[in-house]
N, C-alpha and C positions, 0 to 999 in steps of 0.2 A: 746692354738692355737685358734685364733678368727674364722677361717674357720670351725673348728670342732664344736664350740659352735653354729654357724649359722646352720650347718647341723642338730644338735640335735633339735634346735628350729623349723626348718622346718618340721621335722618328727612329733614333738608334734602337730604342727598346722594342719597337714594332718590327724591326728587321727580321728577327728570328721567326716570329709567327707568320709573317708574310711569306718567307721562304718555305715554311712548312705547309702553308695553305696552297702555295703554288704546286707542291708535291701531292696534293690531294687530301691533306689532313683537314677534315671538316671542323673539328674543334678549334684548330689554329685559325681557320678562316673566320670563325665567329669572333675569336679574340682580336684578330687583325681588323675586322670591320669595326668593332667597338673602339679600338685604339685609333682608327682613322677618324671616327667621330670626335674623339677627344682632341686629336691633332687639329682637326678643323676648328674647334672652339679655341684652341691655343693660338692658331694662326690669326683668328679674328681678334684676339687680344693684342697680338703684335701689331696688326693693322691699326687698332684703336690707339695704341701708344704712339705710333708714328704720326697719326693725325693730330693727336694732342700736342706733340712736339712742334708740328707745323703751325698750330694755332697760337702758340705762345708768342708774345711780342719779341721780336729780335732786336738786339742792340745794334744800332747802325755803326758800321766800322769807322765812319768819319765824324762821329758825334763830338761836338765841342771844337771842331776845326772850322776854319773859314775857307775851305778850299775845295 
C-alpha cells in the first residue's frame, strides 16, 4: 500500500528533527511539530484506504461449489 510506505518514509524523515528538538533546538521543534501534523494526515489516509478495502465486496472462497 503506497500510503503506508509514504507514512513510514515521513516518520523516518522526522527522526532527526525530533532528536534535535529533544536536545532543546527550538527550530527543530517547530519543524518536528509540522511534520507530526503531516504524519497525522498521512495516517488518516492509510486508515481511509484500509476502510475502503473492507467495504469492497469480497469473493467468497466457495463460490460455485455445492459444499
